[in-house]
C-alpha positions in Angstrom: 181.9 295.6 25.7 178.2 296.3 27.5 177.8 292.5 28.1 181.8 293.1 30.0 180.2 296.4 32.4 177.2 294.4 33.2 179.0 292.0 34.8 181.3 293.8 36.3 178.2 295.9 37.8 177.1 292.9 39.0 179.9 290.7 40.3 183.6 293.2 40.1 185.9 290.7 42.2 184.7 287.3 40.8 185.2 289.1 37.3 188.6 290.6 38.3 189.3 287.1 38.8 188.4 285.5 36.1 190.5 288.1 34.0 193.5 287.8 35.9 192.9 283.2 35.2 192.4 284.0 31.4 195.4 286.8 31.2 197.7 283.8 33.0 196.3 281.1 30.9 196.7 283.5 27.3 200.3 284.1 29.4 200.9 279.9 29.8 199.9 279.5 26.2 202.6 281.9 25.1 205.2 280.6 26.8 204.6 277.5 25.5 205.3 278.7 22.0 208.5 279.9 23.2 209.6 276.9 25.4 208.4 275.0 22.3 211.3 277.0 20.2 214.2 277.0 22.5 214.2 273.8 24.0 212.0 271.4 21.8 213.4 272.6 17.8 216.5 273.9 19.5 217.5 271.7 22.1 219.8 273.1 24.7 220.0 270.5 27.5 219.1 267.1 28.5 215.7 265.4 26.8 214.3 263.9 29.7 214.7 267.2 31.6 213.4 269.2 29.0 210.3 266.9 28.3 209.6 266.7 32.4 209.7 270.6 32.1 207.9 270.6 29.3 205.1 268.0 30.9 205.0 270.3 34.2 204.1 273.4 31.7 201.4 271.3 30.0 200.1 270.6 33.1 200.1 274.3 34.2 198.7 275.1 31.3 195.9 272.9 31.8 194.7 273.8 35.2 194.8 277.8 34.8 193.0 276.9 31.5 190.1 274.9 32.8 190.2 276.9 35.8 189.1 280.4 33.9 186.7 278.4 31.5 184.5 277.1 34.6 184.8 280.3 36.2 183.8 282.5 33.2 180.8 279.8 32.6 179.9 279.5 36.1 179.7 283.6 36.4 177.6 283.6 33.3 175.1 281.6 34.7 175.0 283.3 37.5 174.2 286.8 35.7 171.7 285.2 34.0 169.6 283.8 37.2 170.2 287.4 38.3 169.3 288.9 35.1 166.0 286.6 35.5 165.0 287.4 38.4 165.6 291.1 38.9 163.4 291.2 35.6 160.6 289.4 37.2 161.1 291.7 39.7 161.1 295.0 37.9 157.7 293.9 35.6 156.0 293.2 39.2 157.4 296.9 40.3 156.2 298.3 36.7 152.5 300.1 36.6 149.9 298.6 34.5 149.6 301.5 31.8 154.0 300.6 31.0 152.9 296.8 30.4 149.9 297.3 28.7 152.3 299.9 26.5 154.7 297.0 26.0 152.4 294.5 25.1 152.6 290.5 26.8 154.4 289.5 23.5 157.5 291.9 23.5 157.3 290.8 27.5 157.8 287.4 26.7 160.7 287.7 24.5 162.5 289.7 26.4 161.9 287.4 29.4 162.5 284.2 27.3 164.5 285.2 24.2 166.4 287.8 25.5 167.9 285.7 28.6 168.1 282.7 26.0 170.8 284.8 23.8 172.6 286.4 27.1 173.2 282.6 28.5 174.7 282.1 25.0 177.0 285.3 25.1 178.3 284.2 28.2 178.9 280.8 27.2 180.8 281.8 24.4 182.7 284.7 26.5 185.6 282.7 28.3 186.3 281.4 24.6 186.5 285.1 23.1 188.1 286.5 26.7 191.1 284.1 26.2 191.3 284.0 22.7 191.4 287.3 22.7 193.9 287.7 25.5 196.2 285.1 23.9 195.9 286.7 20.7 197.6 289.9 22.0 200.3 288.1 24.3 201.2 285.9 21.2 201.7 288.9 18.7 203.5 290.4 22.0 205.8 287.3 21.3 206.5 288.1 17.5 206.9 291.7 17.8 210.1 290.7 20.3 211.3 287.6 17.8 211.2 290.7 14.9 210.1 293.8 14.8 210.2 294.5 11.3 207.9 291.1 10.6 205.7 292.0 13.5 205.3 295.3 11.4 204.5 293.7 8.0 202.2 291.2 9.8 200.7 293.8 11.8 199.9 295.6 8.7 198.2 292.5 7.4 196.3 291.9 9.9 195.0 295.1 10.2 193.2 294.7 6.1 192.0 291.2 7.9 190.3 293.2 10.5 189.1 295.9 9.0 187.2 293.5 6.2 186.2 291.4 8.9 184.7 294.5 10.9 182.7 295.3 7.7 181.3 291.5 7.7 180.6 291.8 11.4 178.4 295.3 11.5 176.4 293.1 8.4 176.0 290.7 10.7 174.8 292.7 13.5 172.4 294.2 11.5 171.1 290.7 10.8 170.8 289.5 14.1 169.1 293.0 15.1 166.3 292.6 12.4 166.1 289.0 13.8 165.3 289.9 17.2 162.6 292.3 16.3 161.0 289.4 13.7 160.5 287.5 17.3 158.3 289.8 18.9 155.9 289.6 15.7 156.6 285.5 16.0 155.3 286.1 19.8 152.2 287.6 18.9 151.4 284.7 16.8 152.0 282.5 19.1 149.8 284.0 21.6 146.7 284.6 18.5 147.5 280.7 17.9 146.8 279.4 21.3 144.2 281.8 22.7 142.6 282.1 19.4 142.3 278.1 19.2 139.1 278.0 18.7 138.4 280.7 16.6 140.8 278.7 14.2 139.5 275.3 14.7 136.0 276.7 13.5 137.3 278.9 10.9 139.6 277.3 8.7 139.7 279.8 6.0 140.9 282.2 8.9 143.7 279.6 10.0 144.6 279.6 6.6 145.3 283.4 6.1 146.4 283.5 9.5 149.4 280.8 9.1 150.2 281.7 5.5 150.4 285.3 5.2 151.0 286.2 9.2 153.2 283.2 10.8 154.9 281.9 8.0 155.6 285.6 6.6 157.0 286.3 10.1 159.0 282.9 10.5 160.4 283.1 6.4 161.7 286.8 7.7 163.1 285.6 10.8 164.8 282.7 8.7 166.1 284.4 6.0 167.9 287.1 8.3 169.0 283.9 10.3 170.6 282.9 7.7 172.2 286.0 6.3 173.8 286.7 9.6 175.3 282.9 10.0 176.2 283.6 5.8 178.3 287.0 6.4 179.6 285.3 10.0 180.4 282.3 7.9 182.3 284.8 5.5 183.8 286.4 8.2 185.8 283.1 10.3 186.9 281.4 6.4 188.7 285.2 4.9 190.3 285.4 8.6 191.1 281.7 8.6 192.5 282.3 4.8 193.9 285.3 5.9 196.3 283.9 8.8 197.2 281.1 6.5 198.7 283.7 3.8 200.6 285.3 7.1 202.7 282.8 6.7 203.4 282.7 3.7 203.9 286.8 3.9 206.8 285.8 6.4 208.5 283.2 4.4 208.7 285.8 1.3 210.0 288.5 3.6 212.9 286.4 5.7 213.6 284.2 2.3 212.8 286.9 -0.6 214.0 290.0 0.7 216.1 288.7 4.0 214.1 290.6 7.1 214.9 287.1 9.3 216.9 284.1 9.3 215.5 280.7 8.5 215.2 279.7 12.2 213.2 282.9 13.1 210.9 282.7 10.3 210.2 279.4 11.4 209.3 280.2 15.0 207.3 282.5 13.5 205.0 280.6 11.4 204.8 277.9 14.1 203.4 280.6 16.5 200.8 282.2 14.2 199.5 278.5 13.3 199.0 278.4 17.2 197.3 281.3 17.5 195.3 280.3 14.3 192.7 278.1 16.4 192.2 281.1 19.4 191.3 283.7 16.9 189.1 281.8 14.8 187.3 280.8 17.8 187.2 284.6 18.6 185.3 284.8 15.4 182.9 282.1 16.0 181.9 283.4 19.2 180.7 287.1 17.5 177.7 286.1 16.9 176.6 284.8 20.3 178.1 288.2 21.7 176.9 290.3 19.2 173.0 288.5 19.8 174.0 288.9 23.5 174.0 292.9 23.1 171.4 292.8 20.9 169.2 291.5 23.4 170.7 293.6 26.3 170.0 296.4 24.4 166.3 295.3 24.3 165.5 294.7 27.8 167.0 298.5 28.5 164.6 299.3 25.5 161.5 297.8 27.8 162.3 300.8 30.3 161.6 299.1 33.2 161.8 300.6 37.1 165.3 300.0 38.8 165.1 297.0 41.0 164.7 296.7 44.1 164.3 293.6 46.2 162.3 294.6 48.6 157.6 294.6 48.3 156.8 298.1 50.3 154.3 297.2 52.7 151.3 300.0 54.3 153.0 302.9 56.1 151.5 304.4 59.4 149.9 307.7 56.6 147.5 304.9 55.7 144.8 304.0 57.8 143.6 300.8 57.5 140.2 301.6 58.9 138.8 303.6 56.4 136.1 305.5 55.6 135.7 306.8 52.8 137.9 307.6 49.9 137.0 310.4 46.8 137.8 311.1 42.9 138.1 314.8 42.8 138.1 315.8 39.4 140.3 312.8 38.2 140.9 312.7 34.5 142.6 310.3 32.2 143.0 310.0 28.9 144.4 307.2 26.5 147.6 307.5 24.6 147.1 307.1 20.8 149.6 308.4 17.9 147.7 306.8 15.3 144.3 309.1 15.9 143.2 312.3 17.6 140.0 311.1 19.2 141.8 309.6 22.1 139.4 308.2 24.2 139.3 309.9 27.8 137.5 309.3 30.8 136.6 312.1 33.7 136.4 314.9 35.1 135.3 312.2 37.5 133.8 313.1 41.1 132.8 310.3 43.3 132.7 309.0 46.8 132.5 305.5 48.2 132.6 305.0 51.5 132.8 302.0 54.0 130.0 299.0 53.9 128.4 300.2 51.0 127.3 298.3 47.7 127.4 300.2 44.8 126.5 299.2 41.2 128.3 301.0 38.5 126.5 300.2 34.9 126.8 301.6 31.5 127.3 300.5 27.8 130.3 299.1 26.0 133.0 301.5 25.6 131.3 304.6 28.0 134.9 304.3 30.1 133.6 301.6 33.5 136.9 299.4 33.4 138.7 302.1 33.0 137.2 304.3 36.0 137.4 300.8 37.5 141.4 300.6 37.2 141.8 304.6 38.1 139.8 303.7 41.1 141.8 300.7 42.5 144.5 303.1 41.9 146.2 301.1 38.7 146.0 303.8 36.6 147.5 306.8 37.6 145.0 309.9 37.5 146.3 312.3 34.6 144.7 315.2 36.5 142.5 315.4 39.6 143.4 313.7 43.0 142.5 310.6 45.4 141.4 311.5 48.7 141.4 308.9 51.3 139.7 309.5 54.6 140.2 313.2 53.9 143.6 313.2 53.2 145.1 313.9 49.7 147.2 310.9 48.1 150.0 311.4 46.5 152.2 309.0 44.2 154.5 307.1 46.6 151.2 306.7 48.5 149.6 304.4 45.4 151.0 301.4 45.8 150.1 301.4 49.6 146.8 302.4 48.6 146.1 299.8 46.5 146.5 297.4 49.5 142.6 298.0 50.1 141.6 296.4 46.8 140.8 292.9 46.1 139.4 292.3 42.4 137.5 290.1 40.2 138.1 292.0 36.7 136.7 290.4 33.5 140.2 289.4 32.0 141.7 287.8 35.7 144.0 285.4 36.2 143.1 282.7 38.5 146.2 282.0 40.9 146.6 278.6 42.5 147.9 279.8 45.7 145.7 281.0 48.5 146.1 283.5 50.7 145.0 285.4 54.2 145.1 288.9 55.3 148.4 290.5 55.0 150.2 287.5 53.0 149.9 284.7 54.9 148.5 281.5 54.6 144.7 281.3 53.8 143.1 279.6 57.0 141.7 276.1 55.6 138.4 276.1 57.6 137.4 279.7 55.8 138.3 278.1 52.6 136.2 274.9 53.3 133.3 277.5 54.2 133.5 279.7 51.1 133.9 276.6 48.7 130.8 275.6 50.4 128.7 278.7 49.8 130.3 278.9 46.3 129.2 275.9 45.5 132.7 274.3 44.9 133.3 272.2 47.4 132.6 269.0 45.4 134.3 270.4 41.9 137.6 272.0 43.6 140.4 269.8 45.6 142.8 272.1 47.8 145.7 271.0 49.5 148.1 272.9 51.9 146.7 275.7 50.8 146.5 275.1 46.9 144.1 274.8 44.4 145.2 271.7 42.6 142.9 271.7 39.5 141.3 275.2 38.2 140.0 273.5 34.4 136.4 274.3 35.1 134.0 276.1 33.2 133.9 279.9 33.2 131.6 280.5 35.9 133.0 278.0 38.0 136.7 279.9 37.0 134.9 283.2 38.4 133.7 281.7 41.6 136.9 280.8 42.5 138.7 284.3 41.8 136.0 285.4 44.3 136.9 282.6 46.4 140.4 284.3 45.7 139.5 287.7 46.0 137.7 287.2 49.4 140.4 285.3 51.7 142.7 287.8 50.8 140.3 289.8 53.2 140.1 293.4 52.0 138.2 296.3 52.8 137.0 296.5 48.9 135.4 294.2 46.7 135.6 294.9 42.5 133.8 293.0 40.9 133.8 293.4 36.8 130.7 291.8 35.3 131.0 288.8 37.9 127.7 287.5 37.4 127.2 287.5 33.8 128.8 284.2 33.3 127.2 282.6 36.3 123.6 280.2 35.5 120.6 282.0 36.5 120.1 280.0 39.8 123.5 280.9 41.2 123.3 284.7 39.5 120.0 285.1 41.9 122.0 283.6 44.7 125.5 286.1 44.3 122.4 288.7 44.3 120.3 288.0 47.2 122.4 286.1 49.8 126.4 286.3 48.6 126.5 290.4 48.6 124.6 290.7 51.6 126.7 288.4 53.5 130.2 290.6 52.4 128.4 293.5 53.4 127.3 292.3 56.9 130.9 291.2 56.9 132.0 294.6 56.4 133.1 294.7 52.7 132.6 297.3 50.5 131.7 295.7 47.0 131.3 297.8 43.9 130.1 295.6 41.1 129.7 296.6 37.2 126.8 294.7 36.4 123.7 294.8 33.9 120.9 292.7 35.8 118.8 295.0 36.1 115.8 292.7 37.9 119.0 293.0 40.7 119.0 296.5 41.0 117.4 296.8 44.8 120.2 295.2 46.4 122.3 297.9 46.0 123.1 300.3 48.4 123.4 302.9 45.4 123.1 303.0 41.3 125.5 305.0 39.2 126.4 304.9 35.4 128.7 305.6 32.9 128.5 307.3 29.8 130.9 308.3 27.5 133.8 308.8 30.4 131.0 310.5 32.9 129.5 309.1 35.8 125.9 310.0 36.6 124.0 309.1 39.5 121.2 306.6 38.6 118.1 305.1 40.3 116.6 301.4 40.2 112.9 303.2 39.7 113.9 304.8 36.6 114.3 301.3 34.7 110.5 301.1 34.5 109.6 304.6 34.4 111.7 305.5 32.0 113.0 309.0 33.1 116.5 307.8 32.9 119.0 309.1 30.7 118.9 305.2 29.8 116.9 302.8 28.7 117.0 299.1 29.7 118.5 298.3 26.4 121.3 300.6 26.9 121.6 298.9 30.6 121.7 295.8 29.3 124.4 296.2 26.5 127.2 294.3 27.4 
């Protein structure tokens, strides 16, 4: 029902037309049964005329049935396409907190596995709808033939449906369990791909991972899917044998009890045999339909924001010529249900002025990454406010506030398409200028605004990520440990040439760094310690009067 409800909400008129076609096709099929009984088994007119009429009736069944199945299949694929595009858009509109809570494995399983299950369900839906409508029409015809035989057959079929429903519940439980295991399998796939270097170096770890994690999950998923197929196979064969048993019941009631004559019993038996194929087809489609409903429930459990077709623009209330942004008493605490000592940051009081270069230092786990995510609006403050040019920002302003920033985080993703300001194509001359400045002009090829190959060293990939950020032409650059993977020569060039050049171009830079030899380049130094910000001076590194020692500063 959830699948039908979803399709009805998306394609109301096309779905109504498909149901009309399905009902018409099933009605014609029942008409074929009635015509066979009245004219072929008991001829009442010329044989030639009868055969011509019967051929016309078969042609109508073929045309309407084919149109019904093609329409439903096409509609199903249209819905899957719509579901995929809306899912990706909803993910793009979801805040970082929610995405990190869900995790990439669960999201990838939903985008890939769940949409595939929905595709299979919609492919099976025409068979199920046709079988359901045809059986309803067929049993209506049986009721018209003999009410007493129909009531007896209905009781027999009620027992069939009851046992089938119990088997279907077991099938549903196994399919649901198998789908939950798919999330774990996607985590294993990620470990095998992203941990390939560590697993190649340590074969004992590879053996442990393969045998105790992946193989266990894969075997569990296999067992659940086999069990689901077994219960469905039992259900299908149960229905098949009970339908054939219904024929024996009809002949017993007709000849043994005298409820009907031989002609009615024969027509009854032929009708049941005719309905047998569609009924078993309906039962065979049940696993796909159950899988589709499970997949739909999984997609809904992600609790992503509602679909919006547009991408919000920069409103007039946020001035592009910003002068200062301030964090006032901002706090953030990570949710964690497993332990009480949840890491928290704040209260943070910090002001960033246009055109300055600020270095952020601090040890591992001090809260630097959380601070940069709060500053850029990727994490919403749980307390406190962000003030831009003296105006306090509201939650609705945050998507537009984030347009002030370009970033290169430690876990950056390198996109191939180079964009300029406001999302337009980047200027080719500007691309060439910065490629040369980043010493990549002989390493990287750009064609039609796209990077052709990004299979470079990590340091070179970081330079490309900086190129992408600079070309976006946003006023604030946030760089997280950018120089850590650069060779000493280019690291020196970054601090002594690139940062002063970016400042001369009017850019504001906040850089997370541990390079104390270049602290003099910054206009200001701040230190993050246990979730709190403290002022810091370059002179204190040598004097030893600071709260932090050089060893602490250099920790990474």
